[in-house]
N, C-alpha and C positions, 0 to 999 in steps of 0.2 A: 534233216536235208545237209549237205554234203557233196561236194564238187572230186572225184580222186582219178588224177592225170600222171600218166606213165612215160617218160623221158628215155629213149636209148642213146647214149652219147657213142659219137663213131668210135669210142673207143671201148667198148663194149660196155659200161657202166648204165645199171638199171634204175631210175630216179622217179622214185613213186608218192607223189606230194598230192596232197588235198588239201581241201578247208574242211573245216566243221564249225556247222551251222549249229546251235543252240543259245538256247535262255543267258548261259552264263557263264564263264571259265571255269569247271572242274577240274583240269589238267595241268601237268607238269614234269618236265622231263623225268625220267627215272632207269634205275637198273634194276631186272630182278639177278638173282646166280642161277646157277646152276642146282639140279634138288630142291633148287626152293617146293617148300609142300605146303598148302591152302585146301581150304573147304569149300567147295562148291554151297551156293548159297540155296538153290535146289534141294539138296538131300543131306547135306552136313559132308558127303563122303569126300574122305582125305585124298588128294591127285599132289601126284611129284612129278615134276618138272622135268626132261631129263637137261634142257638147254638155259643157257644163260640166255637174256636180252637187254635190250634198252631200247624208251620207246614213250609216247606219251599216254601221261592214267593220273590213278591215284588210288590211294589204300580204299577197302571195300570189305564190311564185314573182315572173314575170318580168309582174305585173296587180297587180290589187287585187282584191279579193275584195268587194265589196256586199248588202250580205243586204236593204237597203230603202234608200230614196231618193227624191228628189224632182229632176228636173232642171230645168236652165232655162227648159221651153218649158212647165212642169207638167207633167209627167208623172210618175206615182209608181209607183214596185213592192216588192213584196214578194214574198218566196221563202220559203216554205212548204214543210212534208216531206210526202210523197205518200205513204205505206205503199203498197207492193205496187199503186199504180197504176200505174207509169209503163213505158212499151215504150220503152225505148232501142234507140237503132242501134247495130249492128255494123259493119256495111260502109260505109264512108263513100261519099255518091256527088261524084262528077267536077262543081265550080260549086256545091255548095254550099256555107253555112259550119257547119263544124262545130265544134263546143262543148262541154266537160266541162258537166254539167249545172248546177254554181252559176256558171257566170261568166254563165247566159244573162242574171238581171239588170241585172249590168252594162251586156252589150251592150243591151241593151234600152232601158235610162237613155242610154247613151252615142251613143247611132244613131238616135231616133222623138222626135217631138214626143208623140204622142197615139196613143190604140188606134186609130184609122182609120190612122194609119201604121204602126203595127206588121201592123194585120192586112193592109197591100198588100205584109207585104215577109216575111209567113210561114210560105213555103212555099219561103224561098231558107234557110232554116236546119236544121239536124238539131243533136238532145242527142244522143250518141254515150256508149255502154257503152265499156267499156275495153279492150275484146274486141283493135283495131288503135291503141291511145290511144303516142304517143312517149312518156308520162311518168306517169306511176303516179295515175290520178285518181280512185281511190277509187270507192263504189256510193251517191252520190249521188241518191233519189228524191224530184223535187218536183216542186212546183206551184207559181205566181205569180200573186197578187191585183194588179190593173194597175185605176189612175183615170186620169181628166184633165179638163183643165177644165171640158168639156163636159158630165163629170159620168157618164161613160160608164164601167160598173164592167163589168171581166173579169175571168174568171179563164183564165189560161192552162194546157192541163193537154198532156203529152208521151206521151198514149194512144194515139195513133198520129200517122203524119205522110203531108204535110202535120200541125203543129201545131192542134186545136181552142182556138175560141175563145170561150169559154164568156160569153153574157150572165150579171149575179149585179146584180139589180138588189135584192138583197135585204142584199145590203154584207160577208156576213160568211163569212170561210173557215176552216174547219180541216184537217183534215188525210186525212179520209176520202176515196176515192176514187166512192162512188157520188152524186156529187151529190141528181139524184133520187130517193132513197133519204131523205136526209137533210132536203130539203122534205116527202114525206111524213111521216116523227116528227114535225116539225119541226108538222105541221099536227092534231096532237093535241093541242096549247097555243094555239093562237092561229087564229082565221078569217080566212082570203086573201082578200082582197078579189078580185070579179070578171075586172077588169084581169088581176091577177095571173096567176090562176088559167087566163087566155085568153091569156098571154103579151103584151097588150096597154100595161103598165104603160108612165107616160108616163117621159120621160127624167126624173132629179131627183127621181122621185117619194119622197117621205121614207118613206112609210111604202107595207108590203105586205098589211098585216091591216086588219080593219074596226076596229082601238079594243075592241071588246067580246070578256072574256075572261068574263065568267060560265059559270059552269060548266067550266070548261077548267080539267084539272091544273098545278101550276106544277111547273119539273121540277129534276129532281135535282142533287145538288152532285157530280156523277161529273166526273172530269177525262177521261176518254175521249175522244177526238175527236167522238164523237156525242153528249157529253153536254154537252162546251163547246158547238159547235153552236148544240145547242137554246137552251140559256141565254143564249149572246148574241144572239141574234137574239131570242130573247123578250123582256129588257129591253131591247132598243135599240127595240123597236115599244113598250114600254109609257113611256118616257120620255120627259121636255121635249123638244118640239124645239129645240136653241143656236138664241142669235139671231147668233151671229158666231164667227169663230173663236175667242178666249176661250173661251166660253158652250162652242164643240164640243171644247176641248180636254179642257175643268172634267169635261165631258160622256164622253167617248173612254175618259179615266180611270177614273171613276169605272162605265164599263161592260166594262173592262178588271180590276177585282178581282174581278168575279164571274168568272173564268175565266182569272185569274193564277196559279201551283202554286206554291205555297208549298213551301221547302227540305225534305226528308223522306227521307234515304237509306236509311233502313232499308226504305221501301217505293217508292219511285222511281228510276231513276238520272237523271233530266233534271227541272229546274222552270226557273221563267221567269224566267232570267237576267237578260232586261232588256226592257224595254217601252220601245216609240219610237209618235212620228207625226210625218206630213207634213201641211203645208198647201199646195196644186196654186196657191192664189193669192197667194197672202204669200213661199213656199218657203222656209220656213221648216219644219225637221229639231229635234222635240222627243225628248230621250233619256232615259232614267230604269235607271240599271243597281239590281242587286236591292238591294244592301243603303241606297243613297241616300237613300228616301227622300225623292229631291227630283229638279227636272226642270230640266235644262240644253237652254238654246236655241239652234241653227245657223242663220242667215240665210245666202240665197245671195243677195249684193248685187253691185249692177251692178259697184261696186272688181274684187271676184272675180273678173268675166267674165274681165278683164284681165292676173291671174294667170297662171302658168306652170309650173309646181309642186304637184303633190299635197300636202295639208298634214293631219294627222289632229291631234285634239283630244284628248289624256288627263284623265281623267274618274275621280275619287278615286273606287271603290267600297266607299264608307264612309260612316254616319249621318252627316248633314250635318244642323244644327241652327243657327235665328237664336235669341241667348240674351235672354232678358228682362233679367236683371239678372247 
């Protein structure tokens, strides 16, 4: 379970924020260099990344498992649970790239510069079940939120192959497989613009609703995928437009507050183990583990593009405060 929210600031900054809802925290901020070589867990095939990246993840097998991040070209990717939505490939097809589903976000960030670049090559990639895997890859069902510096925002879903690249000008993703049904339910709480209804909303539009909420109900506090989807989109539509990246990060964190799942093991096995965001323009990664109540920031600097080894940054998952006396 997770929630993804895109904020577009007035100055053109694109901030892709998210909660990561899981059983425990396994992610830390990281850097991966250009030309990094790694082996797919699925078939031990060696891949070589083209682009450097920063994000959140950890070392895994002979690769790096990246949950979210931004690469040097300003492409930002997140992976989110996609319960009962994936239709993975059993039989590998000769000439295709074969990946375990959880490797796809790392592959995208390492190989592509934009959504258009991904779309040009998406039919070359298959996300595989474990039926013929060389190693144990588990049974992960995921879909992927993607945005680039142009503002094109999509969801990539392994519902069939070639995979579907779904336009998502709403800029909100949770875990349900029926996106149209979620939009229909959201329509009970907002009035969509004519452009959104017609599918002609301009790129980088910051609103999909008319801004008139009179007579509409207020979303419930449910933490189901549908409940979080409606609540995130509803409050995003009502929030002030941020002026720039700092304001967009503040706005994004307050929006994430409405969908952040508290630790409550008596009632649910997962909670929001961390929250994170990327900025496509400044190449910045913001990260906050559950207990910290404060953000850390990692920038992909020009100097880092000359580094040849990955780096992991330890962040204490404990309360951090600024004493006044």
